[in-house]
C-alpha positions as CSV (number, residue, x, y, z in Angstrom):
1,M,17.6,13.2,-5.3
2,V,15.1,12.9,-2.5
3,C,12.3,12.2,-5.1
4,G,14.5,9.6,-6.8
5,V,15.3,7.8,-3.6
6,A,11.7,7.9,-2.5
7,A,10.5,6.5,-5.8
8,Y,12.8,3.5,-5.7
9,V,12.2,2.8,-2.0
10,L,8.5,2.8,-2.6
11,W,8.9,0.3,-5.5
12,G,11.2,-1.7,-3.3
13,L,8.5,-1.9,-0.6
14,F,5.8,-3.3,-3.0
15,P,6.3,-6.9,-1.6
16,L,4.8,-5.7,1.7
17,Y,1.7,-4.3,0.0
18,W,0.4,-6.9,-2.4
19,P,0.0,-9.7,0.3
20,L,-2.3,-7.3,2.2
21,L,-4.9,-7.7,-0.6
22,K,-5.4,-11.4,-0.1
23,P,-7.6,-13.4,-0.5
24,A,-7.8,-11.6,-3.9
25,G,-5.9,-13.5,-6.5
26,A,-3.2,-12.0,-8.7
27,L,-5.5,-11.4,-11.7
28,E,-8.1,-9.6,-9.6
29,I,-5.4,-7.5,-8.0
30,L,-4.0,-6.7,-11.5
31,A,-7.5,-5.7,-12.7
32,H,-8.0,-3.3,-9.9
33,R,-4.5,-1.9,-10.2
34,V,-5.2,-1.1,-13.8
35,M,-8.6,0.5,-13.2
36,W,-7.6,2.6,-10.1
37,S,-4.2,3.6,-11.7
38,L,-6.2,5.2,-14.5
39,V,-8.3,7.1,-12.0
40,A,-5.2,8.2,-10.1
41,V,-3.3,9.5,-13.1
42,L,-6.3,11.2,-14.5
43,A,-6.8,13.0,-11.2
44,V,-3.2,14.2,-11.2
45,L,-3.4,15.4,-14.8
46,A,-6.7,17.2,-14.0
47,V,-5.1,19.0,-11.1
48,R,-2.1,20.0,-13.3
49,R,-4.4,20.8,-16.2
50,Q,-2.1,18.9,-18.5
51,W,-4.1,17.9,-21.5
52,A,-2.2,19.4,-24.4
53,W,-0.4,16.1,-24.9
54,L,-3.6,14.6,-26.2
55,R,-3.0,16.4,-29.5
56,T,0.3,14.6,-29.9
57,L,-1.4,11.1,-30.0
58,T,-0.8,9.8,-33.4
59,R,-2.0,6.3,-34.6
60,R,1.6,5.0,-34.3
61,R,2.1,6.4,-30.8
62,V,-1.2,4.9,-29.6
63,G,-0.3,1.6,-31.1
64,L,3.1,1.6,-29.3
65,L,1.5,2.5,-26.0
66,A,-1.1,-0.2,-26.5
67,A,1.7,-2.7,-26.9
68,A,3.4,-1.3,-23.9
69,A,0.1,-1.7,-21.9
70,L,0.0,-5.5,-22.8
71,V,3.7,-5.9,-21.8
72,I,3.4,-4.1,-18.5
73,S,0.3,-6.0,-17.6
74,V,2.2,-9.2,-18.0
75,N,5.0,-7.7,-15.8
76,W,2.5,-6.5,-13.1
77,G,0.6,-9.7,-13.0
78,T,3.7,-11.8,-12.8
79,Y,5.2,-9.7,-10.0
80,I,2.0,-9.8,-8.0
81,Y,1.7,-13.5,-8.4
82,A,5.4,-14.0,-7.4
83,V,5.1,-11.9,-4.2
84,N,1.9,-13.5,-3.1
85,A,3.2,-17.0,-3.8
86,G,6.3,-16.5,-1.7
87,R,8.8,-16.0,-4.5
88,T,9.8,-12.4,-3.8
89,I,13.5,-13.2,-4.0
90,E,13.1,-14.6,-7.5
91,A,11.1,-11.5,-8.5
92,A,13.9,-9.3,-7.1
93,L,16.3,-11.3,-9.3
94,G,14.3,-10.2,-12.4
95,Y,15.0,-6.6,-11.6
96,F,18.7,-7.3,-10.9
97,I,18.9,-8.9,-14.4
98,N,17.0,-6.2,-16.1
99,P,20.0,-3.8,-16.8
100,L,21.7,-6.8,-18.5
101,I,18.6,-7.4,-20.6
102,S,18.7,-3.7,-21.6
103,V,22.3,-4.1,-22.8
104,V,21.3,-7.1,-24.9
105,F,18.4,-5.2,-26.4
106,G,20.9,-2.4,-27.3
107,V,22.9,-4.9,-29.4
108,L,19.9,-6.7,-31.0
109,V,17.7,-3.7,-31.7
110,F,20.0,-0.7,-32.0
111,R,23.1,-2.6,-33.3
112,E,25.2,-1.1,-30.5
113,R,28.7,-2.5,-30.1
114,L,29.5,-3.6,-26.6
115,R,32.7,-2.8,-24.9
116,R,34.8,-5.6,-23.4
117,W,33.6,-5.2,-19.9
118,Q,30.0,-5.0,-21.0
119,W,30.4,-8.4,-22.7
120,A,31.9,-9.7,-19.4
121,A,28.9,-8.5,-17.5
122,V,26.5,-10.2,-19.9
123,G,28.5,-13.4,-19.7
124,L,28.4,-13.3,-15.9
125,G,24.6,-12.8,-16.1
126,A,24.2,-15.8,-18.4
127,A,26.3,-17.9,-16.0
128,A,24.1,-16.8,-13.1
129,V,21.0,-17.9,-14.9
130,L,22.6,-21.3,-15.5
131,V,23.6,-21.7,-11.9
132,L,20.1,-20.7,-10.7
133,T,18.5,-23.1,-13.2
134,V,20.4,-25.9,-11.6
135,D,19.5,-24.6,-8.1
136,Y,15.7,-24.3,-8.8
137,G,15.6,-27.4,-10.9
138,R,14.1,-25.2,-13.6
139,P,14.9,-21.9,-15.3
140,P,14.0,-19.0,-13.1
141,W,10.9,-18.2,-15.1
142,I,9.5,-15.5,-12.9
143,A,12.8,-13.6,-12.9
144,L,13.2,-14.0,-16.7
145,V,9.6,-13.0,-17.5
146,L,9.9,-9.9,-15.3
147,A,13.3,-8.9,-16.8
148,F,12.3,-9.4,-20.4
149,S,8.8,-7.8,-20.0
150,F,10.2,-4.8,-18.2
151,G,13.0,-4.5,-20.7
152,T,10.6,-4.7,-23.6
153,Y,8.3,-2.2,-22.0
154,G,11.2,0.3,-21.7
155,L,12.1,-0.4,-25.4
156,V,8.6,0.3,-26.6
157,K,8.3,3.4,-24.4
158,K,11.5,4.7,-26.0
159,F,10.0,4.4,-29.4
160,A,6.7,6.0,-28.2
161,D,8.6,9.0,-26.7
162,M,5.8,9.9,-24.2
163,P,6.3,11.3,-20.7
164,S,5.6,8.6,-18.0
165,A,2.4,9.9,-16.5
166,E,0.8,10.7,-19.8
167,G,2.0,7.3,-21.2
168,L,0.6,5.5,-18.2
169,T,-2.8,7.2,-18.8
170,V,-3.0,5.8,-22.3
171,E,-1.7,2.4,-21.2
172,T,-4.2,2.0,-18.4
173,A,-7.0,3.4,-20.6
174,V,-6.2,0.6,-23.2
175,M,-6.5,-2.0,-20.5
176,F,-9.4,-0.5,-18.5
177,V,-12.2,-2.2,-20.4
178,P,-10.6,-5.7,-20.2
179,A,-9.8,-5.1,-16.5
180,L,-13.4,-3.9,-15.8
181,A,-14.8,-6.9,-17.7
182,F,-12.7,-9.3,-15.7
183,A,-13.7,-7.8,-12.4
184,A,-17.4,-7.9,-13.4
185,A,-17.1,-11.5,-14.5
186,L,-15.6,-12.4,-11.1
187,E,-18.4,-10.6,-9.4
188,L,-21.1,-12.5,-11.5
189,R,-19.4,-15.8,-10.7
190,G,-19.3,-15.0,-7.0
191,D,-15.5,-15.2,-6.9
192,A,-14.7,-11.5,-6.4
193,T,-13.3,-10.3,-3.1
194,F,-13.8,-6.5,-3.7
195,G,-16.6,-5.4,-1.4
196,H,-16.9,-8.9,0.2
197,E,-13.9,-8.9,2.5
198,G,-14.5,-5.8,4.4
199,A,-14.0,-2.1,3.8
200,G,-10.2,-2.3,4.6
201,Q,-9.5,-4.8,1.8
202,A,-11.6,-2.8,-0.6
203,L,-9.7,0.4,0.2
204,L,-6.4,-1.4,-0.3
205,L,-7.5,-2.6,-3.7
206,V,-8.4,1.0,-4.6
207,G,-5.1,2.1,-3.1
208,A,-3.3,0.0,-5.7
209,G,-3.8,2.9,-8.1
210,V,-2.3,5.4,-5.7
211,V,0.8,3.2,-5.0
212,T,1.3,2.8,-8.7
213,A,1.0,6.5,-9.5
214,V,2.9,8.1,-6.6
215,P,6.4,6.5,-7.2
216,L,6.0,7.2,-10.9
217,L,5.4,10.9,-10.3
218,L,8.4,11.0,-7.9
219,F,10.5,9.3,-10.5
220,N,9.5,11.8,-13.1
221,A,10.4,14.7,-10.8
222,A,13.9,13.1,-10.3
223,A,14.5,12.1,-13.9
224,V,14.4,15.7,-15.2
225,R,16.7,17.0,-12.5
226,V,19.2,14.3,-11.6
227,P,21.9,13.0,-14.0
228,M,21.1,9.7,-15.6
229,T,24.2,8.1,-14.1
230,T,22.7,8.8,-10.7
231,I,19.3,7.4,-11.7
232,G,21.1,4.3,-12.9
233,M,22.7,3.8,-9.5
234,L,19.4,4.5,-7.7
235,Q,17.6,1.8,-9.7
236,Y,19.3,-0.9,-7.6
237,L,17.6,0.3,-4.5
238,A,14.3,-1.4,-5.4
239,P,15.5,-5.0,-6.0
240,V,17.8,-4.8,-3.0
241,L,14.9,-3.9,-0.8
242,Q,12.8,-6.6,-2.4
243,F,15.5,-9.2,-1.9
244,L,15.9,-8.2,1.8
245,I,12.1,-8.4,2.3
246,G,12.0,-11.8,0.8
247,L,15.0,-13.0,2.9
248,L,14.4,-11.3,6.3
249,V,10.6,-10.7,6.4
250,Q,9.1,-13.5,4.3
251,H,11.9,-15.9,5.3
252,E,12.3,-17.4,1.8
253,E,15.0,-20.1,1.3
254,M,18.5,-19.2,0.1
255,P,20.6,-22.3,-0.1
256,P,24.3,-21.9,-0.9
257,S,23.8,-22.6,-4.6
258,R,21.2,-19.8,-4.9
259,W,23.6,-17.4,-3.1
260,A,26.2,-18.4,-5.8
261,G,23.8,-17.4,-8.6
262,F,22.9,-14.1,-7.0
263,L,26.6,-13.3,-6.3
264,L,27.3,-13.8,-10.0
265,V,24.4,-11.4,-10.9
266,W,25.7,-8.8,-8.5
267,L,29.3,-9.1,-9.9
268,A,27.8,-8.6,-13.3
269,L,26.0,-5.4,-12.2
270,V,29.2,-4.1,-10.5
271,T,31.1,-4.7,-13.7
272,L,28.4,-3.1,-15.8
273,T,28.1,0.0,-13.5
274,W,31.9,0.4,-13.3
275,D,32.3,0.2,-17.0
276,G,29.4,2.8,-17.5
277,L,31.0,5.2,-15.0
278,R,34.4,4.9,-16.6
279,S,33.0,5.4,-20.1
280,G,31.1,8.4,-18.9
281,R,34.2,10.0,-17.4
282,R,36.1,9.4,-20.7
283,A,33.3,11.0,-22.8
284,R,33.2,14.1,-20.5
285,R,37.0,14.4,-20.7
286,A,36.9,14.1,-24.4
287,A,34.2,16.8,-24.7
288,R,36.1,19.4,-22.7
289,P,37.6,22.1,-24.9
290,V,41.3,22.1,-25.3
291,P,42.9,25.3,-23.7
292,G,43.9,27.8,-26.3
293,T,41.6,26.5,-29.0
294,A,38.5,28.3,-30.4
295,S,35.2,27.2,-28.9
Protein backbone atom coordinates (compact mmCIF):
# COMPACT_ATOMS: atom_id res chain seq x y z
CA MET A 1 0.00 0.00 0.00
CA VAL A 2 2.84 2.39 0.85
CA CYS A 3 4.46 1.70 -2.53
CA GLY A 4 1.17 2.32 -4.33
CA VAL A 5 0.52 5.61 -2.54
CA ALA A 6 4.12 6.70 -3.14
CA ALA A 7 3.88 5.91 -6.87
CA TYR A 8 0.72 7.95 -7.42
CA VAL A 9 1.91 10.81 -5.21
CA LEU A 10 5.13 11.05 -7.24
CA TRP A 11 3.13 11.04 -10.48
CA GLY A 12 0.91 13.71 -8.98
CA LEU A 13 3.93 15.91 -8.19
CA PHE A 14 5.25 15.87 -11.78
CA PRO A 15 3.87 19.39 -12.47
CA LEU A 16 6.41 20.72 -9.97
CA TYR A 17 9.33 19.03 -11.76
CA TRP A 18 8.97 19.84 -15.47
CA PRO A 19 9.03 23.66 -15.05
CA LEU A 20 12.43 23.29 -13.36
CA LEU A 21 13.86 22.19 -16.72
CA LYS A 22 13.15 25.50 -18.46
CA PRO A 23 14.33 27.08 -20.71
CA ALA A 24 14.31 23.64 -22.37
CA GLY A 25 11.25 23.20 -24.58
CA ALA A 26 8.81 20.33 -24.33
CA LEU A 27 10.39 18.32 -27.16
CA GLU A 28 13.92 18.64 -25.76
CA ILE A 29 12.66 17.56 -22.33
CA LEU A 30 10.84 14.64 -23.95
CA ALA A 31 13.99 13.56 -25.80
CA HIS A 32 16.04 13.55 -22.61
CA ARG A 33 13.26 11.81 -20.69
CA VAL A 34 13.30 8.98 -23.23
CA MET A 35 17.09 8.65 -23.28
CA TRP A 36 17.67 8.79 -19.54
CA SER A 37 14.67 6.57 -18.78
CA LEU A 38 16.32 3.86 -20.86
CA VAL A 39 19.55 4.28 -18.88
CA ALA A 40 17.61 4.15 -15.58
CA VAL A 41 15.60 1.00 -16.32
CA LEU A 42 18.64 -0.79 -17.76
CA ALA A 43 20.50 -0.03 -14.54
CA VAL A 44 17.64 -1.43 -12.47
CA LEU A 45 17.42 -4.59 -14.57
CA ALA A 46 21.19 -5.01 -14.40
CA VAL A 47 21.13 -4.82 -10.60
CA ARG A 48 18.30 -7.35 -10.49
CA ARG A 49 19.94 -9.46 -13.22
CA GLN A 50 16.58 -9.76 -14.98
CA TRP A 51 17.38 -10.61 -18.57
CA ALA A 52 15.43 -13.84 -19.14
CA TRP A 53 12.50 -11.81 -20.50
CA LEU A 54 14.56 -10.99 -23.61
CA ARG A 55 13.89 -14.54 -24.83
CA THR A 56 10.14 -13.85 -24.76
CA LEU A 57 10.39 -10.98 -27.28
CA THR A 58 8.52 -12.15 -30.35
CA ARG A 59 8.08 -10.04 -33.48
CA ARG A 60 4.44 -9.40 -32.52
CA ARG A 61 5.34 -8.30 -28.99
CA VAL A 62 8.10 -5.98 -30.21
CA GLY A 63 5.67 -4.48 -32.72
CA LEU A 64 3.08 -3.85 -30.02
CA LEU A 65 5.67 -2.29 -27.72
CA ALA A 66 6.90 -0.09 -30.58
CA ALA A 67 3.33 1.14 -31.03
CA ALA A 68 3.10 1.70 -27.28
CA ALA A 69 6.33 3.71 -27.45
CA LEU A 70 4.86 6.06 -30.05
CA VAL A 71 1.66 6.54 -28.09
CA ILE A 72 3.35 7.17 -24.73
CA SER A 73 5.73 9.63 -26.39
CA VAL A 74 2.71 11.64 -27.53
CA ASN A 75 1.34 11.42 -23.98
CA TRP A 76 4.60 12.49 -22.33
CA GLY A 77 5.22 15.33 -24.78
CA THR A 78 1.67 16.68 -24.44
CA TYR A 79 1.83 16.53 -20.66
CA ILE A 80 5.19 18.32 -20.46
CA TYR A 81 3.94 21.00 -22.85
CA ALA A 82 0.72 21.45 -20.84
CA VAL A 83 2.47 21.86 -17.49
CA ASN A 84 5.10 24.26 -18.81
CA ALA A 85 2.45 26.27 -20.68
CA GLY A 86 0.37 26.82 -17.52
CA ARG A 87 -2.34 24.26 -18.36
CA THR A 88 -1.82 21.82 -15.51
CA ILE A 89 -5.51 21.76 -14.60
CA GLU A 90 -6.48 20.75 -18.14
CA ALA A 91 -3.78 18.06 -18.01
CA ALA A 92 -5.24 16.79 -14.71
CA LEU A 93 -8.64 16.64 -16.42
CA GLY A 94 -7.18 14.19 -18.93
CA TYR A 95 -6.30 11.74 -16.17
CA PHE A 96 -9.69 12.20 -14.51
CA ILE A 97 -11.32 11.32 -17.85
CA ASN A 98 -9.01 8.35 -18.52
CA PRO A 99 -11.04 5.73 -16.55
CA LEU A 100 -14.09 6.66 -18.62
CA ILE A 101 -12.07 6.24 -21.82
CA SER A 102 -11.02 2.78 -20.61
CA VAL A 103 -14.69 1.87 -20.21
CA VAL A 104 -15.42 3.05 -23.77
CA PHE A 105 -12.48 0.99 -25.09
CA GLY A 106 -13.90 -2.02 -23.28
CA VAL A 107 -17.10 -1.65 -25.31
CA LEU A 108 -15.45 -0.88 -28.64
CA VAL A 109 -12.54 -3.35 -28.52
CA PHE A 110 -13.63 -6.18 -26.22
CA ARG A 111 -17.39 -5.93 -26.91
CA GLU A 112 -18.09 -5.63 -23.20
CA ARG A 113 -21.66 -4.86 -22.16
CA LEU A 114 -21.93 -1.90 -19.84
CA ARG A 115 -24.12 -1.89 -16.78
CA ARG A 116 -26.67 0.88 -16.34
CA TRP A 117 -24.52 2.92 -13.96
CA GLN A 118 -21.50 2.60 -16.21
CA TRP A 119 -23.55 4.12 -19.05
CA ALA A 120 -24.58 6.91 -16.67
CA ALA A 121 -20.91 7.60 -15.85
CA VAL A 122 -19.97 7.75 -19.54
CA GLY A 123 -22.89 10.08 -20.20
CA LEU A 124 -21.82 12.40 -17.39
CA GLY A 125 -18.28 12.40 -18.78
CA ALA A 126 -19.53 13.34 -22.24
CA ALA A 127 -21.64 16.14 -20.73
CA ALA A 128 -18.57 17.40 -18.87
CA VAL A 129 -16.57 17.60 -22.10
CA LEU A 130 -19.38 19.62 -23.71
CA VAL A 131 -19.53 22.02 -20.76
CA LEU A 132 -15.74 22.48 -20.80
CA THR A 133 -15.77 22.98 -24.58
CA VAL A 134 -18.13 25.92 -24.07
CA ASP A 135 -16.00 27.18 -21.17
CA TYR A 136 -12.67 27.04 -23.02
CA GLY A 137 -14.19 28.16 -26.32
CA ARG A 138 -12.68 25.02 -27.85
CA PRO A 139 -12.61 21.29 -27.06
CA PRO A 140 -10.24 20.55 -24.14
CA TRP A 141 -7.69 19.12 -26.57
CA ILE A 142 -4.90 18.63 -24.05
CA ALA A 143 -7.16 16.63 -21.73
CA LEU A 144 -8.57 14.56 -24.61
CA VAL A 145 -5.14 13.80 -26.10
CA LEU A 146 -3.82 12.75 -22.69
CA ALA A 147 -6.86 10.60 -21.92
CA PHE A 148 -7.02 8.84 -25.29
CA SER A 149 -3.24 8.39 -25.62
CA PHE A 150 -2.91 6.90 -22.13
CA GLY A 151 -5.99 4.75 -22.66
CA THR A 152 -4.57 3.51 -25.97
CA TYR A 153 -1.22 2.88 -24.31
CA GLY A 154 -2.87 0.72 -21.66
CA LEU A 155 -4.80 -1.16 -24.34
CA VAL A 156 -1.69 -1.92 -26.40
CA LYS A 157 0.23 -2.94 -23.27
CA LYS A 158 -2.58 -5.34 -22.39
CA PHE A 159 -2.12 -7.09 -25.73
CA ALA A 160 1.68 -7.06 -25.36
CA ASP A 161 1.44 -8.67 -21.89
CA MET A 162 4.87 -7.53 -20.69
CA PRO A 163 5.81 -6.39 -17.14
CA SER A 164 6.06 -2.60 -16.85
CA ALA A 165 9.81 -2.20 -16.31
CA GLU A 166 10.72 -4.63 -19.08
CA GLY A 167 8.13 -3.11 -21.38
CA LEU A 168 9.44 0.40 -20.69
CA THR A 169 12.93 -0.82 -21.57
CA VAL A 170 11.79 -1.89 -25.04
CA GLU A 171 9.67 1.24 -25.53
CA THR A 172 12.47 3.65 -24.63
CA ALA A 173 14.94 1.60 -26.71
CA VAL A 174 12.62 2.02 -29.72
CA MET A 175 12.51 5.79 -29.20
CA PHE A 176 16.14 6.20 -28.14
CA VAL A 177 17.65 6.80 -31.59
CA PRO A 178 15.01 9.38 -32.65
CA ALA A 179 15.39 11.11 -29.28
CA LEU A 180 19.19 11.15 -29.56
CA ALA A 181 18.98 12.43 -33.14
CA PHE A 182 16.66 15.24 -32.09
CA ALA A 183 18.91 16.22 -29.17
CA ALA A 184 21.93 16.19 -31.49
CA ALA A 185 20.09 18.33 -34.07
CA LEU A 186 19.25 20.88 -31.38
CA GLU A 187 22.90 20.96 -30.38
CA LEU A 188 24.09 21.47 -33.96
CA ARG A 189 21.57 24.28 -34.47
CA GLY A 190 22.64 25.95 -31.25
CA ASP A 191 19.16 25.60 -29.73
CA ALA A 192 19.97 22.97 -27.09
CA THR A 193 19.90 23.89 -23.41
CA PHE A 194 21.55 20.69 -22.10
CA GLY A 195 25.04 21.66 -20.93
CA HIS A 196 24.46 25.34 -21.71
CA GLU A 197 22.26 26.40 -18.77
CA GLY A 198 24.44 25.26 -15.89
CA ALA A 199 25.14 21.95 -14.21
CA GLY A 200 21.91 22.07 -12.21
CA GLN A 201 19.66 22.18 -15.26
CA ALA A 202 21.70 19.42 -16.94
CA LEU A 203 21.35 17.20 -13.87
CA LEU A 204 17.61 17.84 -13.79
CA LEU A 205 17.32 16.75 -17.43
CA VAL A 206 19.24 13.57 -16.59
CA GLY A 207 16.99 13.15 -13.55
CA ALA A 208 13.98 12.94 -15.87
CA GLY A 209 14.90 9.28 -16.34
CA VAL A 210 14.97 8.63 -12.62
CA VAL A 211 11.65 10.37 -11.93
CA THR A 212 10.12 8.24 -14.70
CA ALA A 213 11.52 4.92 -13.48
CA VAL A 214 11.09 5.23 -9.69
CA PRO A 215 7.27 5.59 -9.52
CA LEU A 216 6.94 2.86 -12.13
CA LEU A 217 8.93 0.44 -9.98
CA LEU A 218 6.92 1.43 -6.90
CA PHE A 219 3.73 0.81 -8.84
CA ASN A 220 4.96 -2.62 -9.90
CA ALA A 221 5.70 -3.50 -6.27
CA ALA A 222 2.16 -2.47 -5.30
CA ALA A 223 0.32 -4.02 -8.25
CA VAL A 224 1.43 -7.57 -7.42
CA ARG A 225 0.48 -7.27 -3.73
CA VAL A 226 -2.53 -4.93 -3.53
CA PRO A 227 -6.04 -5.78 -4.82
CA MET A 228 -6.87 -4.12 -8.15
CA THR A 229 -9.90 -2.40 -6.58
CA THR A 230 -7.50 -0.63 -4.23
CA ILE A 231 -5.18 0.29 -7.10
CA GLY A 232 -8.22 1.65 -8.92
CA MET A 233 -8.98 3.94 -5.98
CA LEU A 234 -5.35 5.05 -5.60
CA GLN A 235 -5.15 6.13 -9.26
CA TYR A 236 -7.17 9.25 -8.45
CA LEU A 237 -4.40 10.54 -6.17
CA ALA A 238 -2.29 11.69 -9.13
CA PRO A 239 -4.85 13.90 -10.93
CA VAL A 240 -6.12 15.28 -7.62
CA LEU A 241 -2.59 16.43 -6.73
CA GLN A 242 -2.06 17.77 -10.26
CA PHE A 243 -5.32 19.71 -10.03
CA LEU A 244 -4.38 21.17 -6.64
CA ILE A 245 -0.93 22.19 -7.91
CA GLY A 246 -2.50 23.93 -10.90
CA LEU A 247 -5.05 25.68 -8.70
CA LEU A 248 -3.07 26.54 -5.57
CA VAL A 249 0.58 26.69 -6.71
CA GLN A 250 0.39 27.81 -10.32
CA HIS A 251 -2.79 29.88 -9.74
CA GLU A 252 -4.54 28.84 -12.95
CA GLU A 253 -8.01 30.22 -13.63
CA MET A 254 -11.10 28.25 -12.58
CA PRO A 255 -14.23 30.20 -13.55
CA PRO A 256 -17.63 28.85 -12.40
CA SER A 257 -18.33 27.20 -15.76
CA ARG A 258 -15.05 25.26 -15.50
CA TRP A 259 -15.92 24.15 -11.98
CA ALA A 260 -19.24 22.87 -13.37
CA GLY A 261 -17.42 20.75 -15.95
CA PHE A 262 -15.03 19.30 -13.38
CA LEU A 263 -17.89 18.55 -10.97
CA LEU A 264 -19.60 16.55 -13.72
CA VAL A 265 -16.36 14.58 -14.28
CA TRP A 266 -16.00 13.90 -10.56
CA LEU A 267 -19.64 12.80 -10.33
CA ALA A 268 -19.00 10.43 -13.24
CA LEU A 269 -15.97 8.96 -11.45
CA VAL A 270 -17.90 8.54 -8.19
CA THR A 271 -20.65 6.74 -10.13
CA LEU A 272 -18.14 4.53 -11.94
CA THR A 273 -16.25 3.67 -8.74
CA TRP A 274 -19.41 2.95 -6.77
CA ASP A 275 -20.71 0.67 -9.51
CA GLY A 276 -17.37 -1.16 -9.70
CA LEU A 277 -17.26 -1.74 -5.96
CA ARG A 278 -20.87 -2.92 -5.90
CA SER A 279 -20.27 -5.29 -8.83
CA GLY A 280 -17.13 -6.64 -7.13
CA ARG A 281 -19.04 -7.37 -3.92
CA ARG A 282 -21.74 -9.20 -5.85
CA ALA A 283 -19.16 -11.28 -7.73
CA ARG A 284 -17.40 -12.26 -4.49
CA ARG A 285 -20.72 -13.13 -2.87
CA ALA A 286 -21.70 -15.30 -5.83
CA ALA A 287 -18.32 -17.08 -5.75
CA ARG A 288 -18.67 -18.16 -2.13
CA PRO A 289 -19.52 -21.86 -1.74
CA VAL A 290 -23.00 -22.56 -0.45
CA PRO A 291 -22.86 -24.25 3.00
CA GLY A 292 -23.52 -27.94 2.79
CA THR A 293 -22.52 -28.32 -0.87
CA ALA A 294 -19.46 -30.16 -2.15
CA SER A 295 -16.54 -27.90 -3.06
